[in-house]
N, C-alpha and C positions, 0 to 999 in steps of 0.2 A: 478064586481070588483075582485071577487075570480077567475073568469075565466082568467082575465088578468095576475094575479099572476101565475096561472098554466102555462099559455103560456110563461111567462118570464123564468121559470125554466125548461121548456120542452127542451130536447136535441134530436137531430137527431141521427140516427144510426151511422153515421160517427163520430159525436162528441163523442158519447159514446165509440166507439172504441179508439179514441184518448185519452180520459180520462183514460181508462184502461191501455193503453200503457205507459202513463206518470206515472201512479201509480206504475206499475211494474218497470219502470226505476228508480224511486226514491227508491223503496225497494231494488233494486240491489245495488245502490250507497251507501245506508245506511249499507248494509251488508258488502260491500268491506271496508268501513271505519272502521267498527267494527273489522273485521278480522285483518286489518293492525294495529290498535291500540292495539289489544289484543295479537297478536303473534309476530309481528315484533318489536314493541317498546321494548318488554321485552328482545329481543336479541341484542339490540343496546348497544354497550359498553359505559359506562359512560365517560364523559370528565374528564381526569385526570389533576389535577393541582399540581404544585410542587413549590408553592410560598416559602415554608420554607425548600426546599431541601438542603442537605449538599453537596456543590459542591466538597468537598474533597473526598467524597465517592459516586461516580456516580452509583456504583452497587446497592446502597440502593433504587434508584428510577428508574433506567434504565429498570429493568425487567417489570415495569408497563407502560412504555412509548411505544407509537406506533410511527411509522414513521411520521414525520411532527409535532410531539408534541414539544412544546417549554417548556423549563425548565431552571433554572439557571445552568450555566456551566462555567468552566474555560478552555478557549481554549489552555492554556499553558500545561494542564495536560490531557485533553480529548483524548481518543483513537478513533479508527475508528468507533467502535460501537456507541459511543456517537454522533459523527458527523452524522452518518447515521440516527440515531433516530431523529436528529434535522431537517432532510430533505435533507441532502447531499447524493449524490450517493457514492458508495464505491470508485470510481476513484477520485472523488472530495475530499473525506476524505484523501486519500493517498497524494494528491497534497498539502492539508493544512498541513499535518504532515511533508512532505518533506520541505515545505517552513519554517515551524517552526524550523526544524532541522538546516536549513541554517542560521537561525538567532541566533543560539546558544542554541536551545532547549526550548525556551519560548517566548511568546509575552509580550512586555512591556506595551501595551495599546490595547484598543479595536480597535483603528484606525489602528494599525499595523496589527492586525488580518484581518481587512477589505481589506488590500492590497494584500492578496493572490488572485491569478487568479481564484480560485474556489469559492470565496465569491462575489456574485453579489451585486449590490447596494440595490436591493430589499430584498435580503436575509439578508444583514447586518442590514437594518432598522428593519426587523422583529425580529432579534435576539439581537439587541443592548440592550434592557431593561433587558435581562437575562444574559448578560456577567458579570462574577465575576472573575476578575483576582486577585488572591491572591499574596501577597508579598512573595517572596522566603525566606524561613526560612534558617537560618544559621545552617547547620548540621555538621559544623566543617570540611567539605570536601572542599578543596580549588578549586576554579574555574580555569580550565585550558583550554584555547582555543589557545594554541600555535601550531606551525607547527610541525608535527611529521614525521620522516623518517619511512615510512611504512616497508622498507626492513631491518631496524636495530632495531626498537623498540621492547622491550619485551612485553609479554602479559600483564604484570602488568602495563607497561607504557601506553599501548593502553587503558586498562580499566580505568586508572586514568584520561584520557582525557574526558572533559565534553561533547563533542559532539558525541562520538562514542557509548558509552554504552557497557555493558558486552557482549550481544549477538553478535553484529556486530564485536566487538574486537576479540572474539573467532573465528568467521568465517574467518576473515582476517588472524589471526595468523596460523590457521590450514592450510589454503590454501597456505600461504607463505612457510610453511614447506614442503608441498607437491610439490610445483612448484620450490622451491629453491629461491623464491623472485619474485618480479613483475617488468615488463618492463615499463609500463605506465598505466595511469588511464583508457584508452580505453580497455586495456587487462583486468584490474580488473572488469570493467563493464561487460565484456563478461563472466568472471568467476562467478561473482555474479549477474546473470541476474535479479533475484528477487529484488535485492537491488541496481540496477544500478542508479535509480533516486536519491536515498539517497546518494550514493557515489559521484555523480556529485555535489550534494548540499554541500557535505563535502570536496570537492577538495581543498578549500582554506586552509584547515588545514593539507593537506598532501603533502609530497614531496617523490619522489622515486629515490633513488640512485642506479643505475644499477650496480655500481662497487661492491655492496654488494651481488649480486646474486651468489648463489652456482652453480658452473659449473660441468658438466659431462665430463669426459675425454674420448673422442671418440676413441682414440687409446689404451686405457688401460682398461676401465670398461668392464665387461662381459655382456652378453646378459640380464640376469635377472635385473642387476643394471640399465642398460640403459633403460629398459622397465618400470622402476618405474616412469619415468617422464611422465606426462599426454600427452605431445606432441609426444612421441615416442612409437609407437605401438610395440607389440611383434614381428610381422613380420619384421618391419623396423629395430628393434634391431638385429634380426637374420641376416638381410641383411648386416648390418654394420660389425658385427663380421665375417661374411663370406667373405666380401671384404677384411678385414684385414688379414685373413688367406691366402687369395689368392695373395694379393699384398703387404703385409707387414704393410702398414699403409694408413690412409686417409690424404691426404695432407692439404685440406682446406674445407671450407663450399661449395665452388663451386663443388667440387668433390662429396660431400655428396648429393647435389641436384640431381645428375644424378642417384642415386641409387633407386631401386624399393621400393615402399611404402613411399617415401619421402612425408611428410605432407605439401604440397604446401600452403594450407590455413593458416598455422601457421608459415610460413617461417620468417616473419618479427620479430616474437617473439623468435622462436627456436634458432636463431643464438646467442642470448645473453646467452644461457644456455650451450653452448658447447665450449670445449677447445680441440685444435688439437695438443698440444705439445706431443712429444714422450719421454718416460722415459727409 
């Protein structure tokens, strides 16, 4: 009987090697799990929740948020950093803000926010429980979405408009002084390349009266004065005054086009800034 038991538990040399290999494999697996649990779990950032976050102060929780983190937010006041932290790309964030601007600077509902091209159906469903659109408080500043003549409005008037904001208003005003006014929206978008998408969104609030453009007197102004205009280079201004000295005056715009250094790429705009009268 005892012999049978010994025969039952007896292993061959190949079986013995298999048991040793299996034991070593299990030991390695246990060691790997131990290292992972000890070292890597400790470095895994904790899941951050913002159930009670103050949506009016996103800076209070944004510093702790990672990309693709969800937290309560107001799409009417959120900036690019907030949208990026919610999972949007920087380009999508700009698209949302431009769309919001075209609506007058705020979203009236979550559904209106969802209509932005940058907000997919799946992203909206993910964010919907966290959208907190606050009622606009009355800060005694009147709402103004009227149409503004960009070439005539004062800086104060531009800043008072509800859609432009102080920064863009100052950019527009400074450029208008430098150019003498604007010809069309296309030109403005070329001048303000970084803000071109926003300007297109705001076009419904703007009109441009070209009769208000400040003109340069081609046959009277000296070289330094002519060269102050962004479309007239110093060499071109020198050519203009040199032609006047040699021929008395420049008859019209067609004559001007024949002169050296003429800015052909700006021709359709430049003609609005020049006066050919002789005094």
